[in-house]
C-alpha angles and dihedrals in degrees: 000000000000124000092251093054092051091056113097122235087245091057091047092051091048092050089050090050090047091054092047092049090051092051094044093051089059092060120081116256093253090060093044089053089055090052091048089051090059093044100046109034109113108210099197115108094231122084117248115256108239090214093059112105097185113048093179085079086068098040123001088208094055114072116142096163097104096040092047093049113103086205092066104026101032126246098280097052094038089054091048094047091047088053090057096039095052092037098049101045137059119239137197135201132175122233089235086070120081095263101192092047093047093049091049099050129064109216089200098062103251094130093227129114110250091214088067093063107025115121102165121041135166120196120194110210132189106229118258109245113231126166095199122090118245100266130140094232090061096050092097092053089048093051092053091061108136093232100039096096094053093044093052089046089056093059095039090094089071088070089064101064100104097192098042111143105162128029123180116195107202108192119194110206115225103173139047114257142060117328114272116211105145087109087066097034098093090045091055092050093046093051090050090053093046093043110031090182098047119128111218117184129186124211127180132199132186093193096111092048093045095043091055090051091047095049097045097048113108117187095215093057105046155335099243095134124073116261098256090048091049092051094047089048089073094057111024143050116236110279114213119222095204121216130331124210113253099163092132088072092068098043115115110267119258127216087254088058090053093048091050091051094049091051103040110019107023091152087062095221115141111241116236118237128212114296109272093221088056096043115023096046089061091059131081120249096266094049091047090053091052097047100042093092091053092050088048095052128004094186110044092176093053089049090054096046094045092048090052091052089046090054091051090049093048091051092051091047091054092047090052091049092049093052090053094049 
């Protein structure tokens, strides 16, 4: 048996990587970055889930695991490649995952913290359930929620991504009523202070709420679903609409917004829209996607004004707490 035949596949792979490493290190960093750009750009339109260990399941031609591993490529090249991999691609994570741990651990063996290099991140969040309308006089009651400190602490790790350029907050609504985002409001303002050029977008989906209503409906026990939805229920599975852009809700309020609020909603109570399970389920997917923003918030100007007031209240609350400590 020849010497080549006795070499294991693992050893051959290591020798090949050693050769590649030696060659790469002879190139200037600028040229290496161009090579990394070719190796690590994921061309699918969907962001990469940070909790996926095997990216070949997404794309058989995209497998950075060996190249990112410091065990194979060495710490210097692994760090450079991780910089390109996390910087060139968009990533996503769900709030049900341990955010801090996921952002601190590279599943592909580079030995770096993903948070050090991430530039584009999408976070899918289950809406915080609040039974108070979005009014400034109830901000204090909202902030006294027993789980609010823990919930904010969970998202605090997003403040420690130094290169973050784009953040998408994707909120899945789980209750009927106006969109509740005061739990995320301080985070949004703090990120804008830290990164003046950051692009923060907000998207909302009713799919979880509507899926539950669709699956739980039984024709012999009631007519809670609208007629078209009841008829479709016999023939089709629920078709999700995905997320709809609602970024306008978190824009800073304008003077025009304040005048609108004073004229039309001086009580500052967010009007309730029609129940989503009574309205949206009766629509096709395209129409649902178009209407989700309206069902989330009927008065965008009031939302912007109230969120600005809530931010002011939150800052005063923190100053008061600091003076007492």
